[in-house]
C-alpha positions in Angstrom: 108.9 87.2 91.6 112.2 86.7 93.6 113.2 88.8 96.3 117.2 90.0 96.5 118.9 90.9 99.9 117.8 94.7 99.4 114.0 93.2 99.7 113.5 95.1 96.2 111.2 92.4 94.4 111.7 92.5 90.7 110.6 90.9 87.5 111.9 90.7 84.4 109.3 91.5 81.5 109.4 88.3 79.3 109.5 90.2 76.3 112.9 91.6 77.5 114.4 88.0 77.4 116.0 87.2 74.1 114.6 84.7 72.0 116.0 81.5 70.9 116.7 83.2 67.3 118.7 85.5 68.8 120.4 83.3 71.5 121.0 81.3 68.3 122.6 84.5 66.6 124.6 85.6 69.6 126.2 82.0 70.1 127.5 82.4 66.8 128.7 86.4 67.2 130.4 84.9 70.3 132.3 81.5 68.7 133.4 84.0 65.8 134.7 86.3 68.3 136.4 83.7 70.4 138.5 83.1 67.5 139.3 86.3 66.5 140.4 86.3 70.0 142.4 83.4 69.2 144.4 85.1 67.0 144.7 88.9 68.4 146.4 86.7 71.4 149.0 84.7 69.2 149.8 88.2 67.0 150.0 89.8 70.8 152.5 87.0 72.2 154.4 87.2 69.2 154.7 91.1 69.3 155.5 90.9 73.0 158.4 88.8 72.6 159.5 91.2 69.8 159.8 94.4 72.1 160.7 92.6 75.3 163.2 94.9 77.0 165.9 92.1 76.3 165.7 92.9 72.8 167.4 95.6 71.4 165.8 97.6 69.3 168.2 100.1 68.2 167.0 103.5 68.4 164.6 103.2 71.4 165.5 103.8 75.0 165.2 101.2 77.4 162.5 103.1 79.0 160.5 103.3 75.9 161.0 99.6 75.4 160.1 98.9 78.9 156.6 101.1 78.3 155.7 99.5 74.9 156.3 96.0 76.4 154.1 96.9 79.5 151.3 98.2 77.3 151.5 95.3 74.9 151.4 92.4 78.0 148.5 94.8 79.6 146.8 94.4 76.2 147.3 90.7 75.8 145.8 90.3 79.6 142.6 92.1 78.5 142.6 90.0 75.2 142.9 87.1 77.7 140.3 88.1 80.2 137.7 88.7 77.3 138.5 85.1 76.3 138.2 83.4 78.9 135.2 85.4 80.1 133.6 84.3 76.5 134.3 80.9 76.7 132.3 80.4 80.0 129.5 82.0 78.4 129.4 79.5 75.6 129.7 77.0 78.4 127.0 78.6 80.2 124.7 78.1 77.0 125.9 74.4 76.6 124.6 73.7 80.2 121.4 75.7 79.8 122.5 78.3 82.3 123.3 81.0 79.9 121.4 84.5 80.9 120.4 84.1 84.3 121.5 86.2 86.5 123.6 84.9 89.3 122.4 86.8 92.2 118.2 86.6 92.0 118.0 84.3 89.4 116.1 86.4 87.2 116.4 85.9 83.2 119.5 88.5 81.8 117.3 91.2 79.3 118.4 90.6 75.3 119.4 94.3 75.7 122.3 93.7 78.1 123.1 90.1 76.5 123.2 91.9 73.3 126.3 94.4 74.5 127.7 92.0 76.8 127.3 88.3 76.4 129.3 87.2 79.0 127.4 89.0 81.6 126.3 87.3 85.1 124.7 89.3 86.8 121.2 91.7 85.2 120.9 95.5 85.1 119.3 95.5 88.6 122.0 93.5 90.7 125.6 94.2 88.4 
């Protein structure tokens, strides 16, 4: 068991940790999502260019164009952040560091990694 700063002892049940097969499947899922995000980012960049406030959109008011532009840019940023997080997760997989909490150094449970493969912390430290 590892002591963490609040003096709680935590120990992860080994059966809650991902199996090799689960990790392989997760790596494939992450790779597929990375490719999909890259395509979405390319498309979003083209859309942003098309709705730039500098571009005339006819009947749309300038405020509408600015709002559409800001929403598109925010969506692009979210996709880029997710892409970076997933690419970092793949790198941790390659380095053998995937699935270890950066705080307590215990394993991150499969239940958490399955829904958030980019997780850096276990549910206790999150």
